[in-house]
C-alpha positions as CSV (number, residue, x, y, z in Angstrom):
1,I,21.1,-6.3,11.0
2,L,20.1,-9.2,8.8
3,I,18.1,-10.8,11.6
4,Y,16.2,-7.5,12.2
5,R,15.5,-7.3,8.5
6,D,14.1,-10.8,8.5
7,V,11.9,-10.1,11.4
8,I,10.5,-7.0,9.7
9,I,9.8,-9.0,6.5
10,S,8.2,-11.8,8.4
11,T,5.9,-9.4,10.3
12,K,4.8,-7.7,7.1
13,L,4.2,-11.0,5.3
14,N,1.8,-12.0,8.2
15,L,-0.2,-8.8,7.5
16,V,-0.7,-9.9,3.8
17,K,-2.1,-13.3,4.6
18,K,-5.6,-12.0,4.5
19,I,-5.2,-10.7,1.0
20,K,-6.7,-13.2,-1.5
21,G,-5.1,-14.0,-4.8
22,N,-7.7,-12.2,-6.9
23,S,-7.6,-8.9,-5.0
24,N,-6.1,-5.8,-6.5
25,L,-3.4,-4.2,-4.4
26,Y,-2.9,-0.5,-4.2
27,L,0.1,1.0,-2.4
28,F,-0.6,4.4,-0.9
29,C,2.2,6.9,-0.7
30,Y,5.3,7.1,-2.9
31,S,8.4,6.6,-0.7
32,K,11.3,4.5,0.3
33,F,8.9,2.5,2.4
34,T,6.8,1.7,-0.7
35,S,9.9,0.4,-2.3
36,A,10.5,-2.0,0.6
37,T,6.8,-3.0,0.5
38,I,7.0,-3.8,-3.2
39,K,10.0,-6.1,-2.5
40,I,8.2,-7.9,0.3
41,L,5.0,-8.4,-1.7
42,K,7.0,-9.7,-4.7
43,Q,8.3,-12.4,-2.3
44,K,4.7,-13.7,-2.0
45,S,4.1,-13.2,-5.7
46,K,1.6,-10.4,-5.1
47,Q,0.9,-8.1,-8.0
48,I,0.5,-4.4,-7.3
49,T,-2.2,-2.6,-9.4
50,Y,-1.2,1.0,-8.7
51,I,0.8,3.2,-6.4
52,V,-1.5,6.0,-5.0
53,D,-0.1,9.5,-4.2
54,D,-1.8,12.9,-4.4
55,N,1.4,14.7,-5.4
56,K,0.5,16.3,-8.8
57,N,4.1,16.0,-9.9
58,L,3.9,12.2,-9.7
59,L,0.6,11.6,-11.3
60,G,0.9,9.3,-14.3
61,K,4.5,8.5,-13.7
62,F,5.9,5.1,-12.9
63,F,7.8,3.8,-9.9
64,Q,9.4,0.3,-10.3
65,K,7.2,-0.2,-13.4
66,I,4.0,0.6,-11.4
67,K,1.8,3.5,-12.5
68,I,1.1,6.3,-9.9
69,I,-2.5,7.4,-9.6
70,N,-4.3,9.8,-7.2
71,T,-6.8,9.1,-4.6
72,N,-9.7,10.1,-6.8
73,K,-8.8,7.3,-9.3
74,L,-8.4,4.9,-6.4
75,I,-11.9,5.6,-5.1
76,K,-13.3,5.1,-8.6
77,D,-11.5,1.8,-9.2
78,I,-11.3,0.0,-5.9
79,K,-13.7,-2.9,-5.3
80,E,-14.9,-4.5,-2.1
81,K,-12.3,-7.4,-2.4
82,D,-9.4,-5.0,-3.0
83,F,-6.8,-3.7,-0.5
84,C,-4.9,-0.5,0.0
85,I,-1.6,-0.8,1.8
86,T,0.0,2.2,3.3
87,S,3.7,2.1,4.3
88,N,5.2,4.7,6.6
89,H,7.2,5.0,9.8
90,R,5.1,7.7,11.6
91,D,1.9,6.8,13.5
92,I,0.4,10.2,12.9
93,T,0.9,9.9,9.2
94,L,-0.7,6.5,9.1
95,K,-3.7,7.7,11.2
96,N,-4.2,10.7,8.9
97,I,-4.1,8.6,5.8
98,N,-6.5,6.1,7.4
99,K,-9.0,8.9,8.3
100,N,-8.7,10.4,4.9
101,L,-9.3,7.1,3.0
102,I,-12.3,6.1,5.2
103,S,-13.8,9.6,4.8
104,K,-13.7,9.0,1.0
105,G,-15.5,5.7,1.2
106,L,-12.9,2.9,1.8
107,K,-13.7,0.3,4.4
108,Q,-11.4,-0.3,7.4
109,K,-11.1,-3.9,6.3
110,Q,-9.6,-2.8,3.0
111,L,-6.8,-0.9,4.7
112,V,-3.5,-2.5,5.7
113,F,-0.7,-0.6,7.3
114,F,3.0,-1.4,7.2
115,K,4.7,0.6,9.9
116,Y,8.5,0.6,9.5
């Protein structure tokens, strides 16, 4: 199990290599996968700006000391150099989130997907 965990972490770390040090990171979707992603990003000393989730019950709350915002705030705040990382285990969910974020103005190069 530990070997499998190390392979997953290594794979995810390879995905973050393109993220420059001065980029803001937004994690899309509050879930157990977000928790794992936070842990992986902290190994590379990456700071997370916000967690993004459109659940109205989560808006303004904190998860692991990171504030939760909605997509509207993400769209207002995100810059060209920033990245939005989505963590999930279902392909259909990742595709729907990708389609939604692109329709709201994000660029494909700003989106990173962690499939667990």
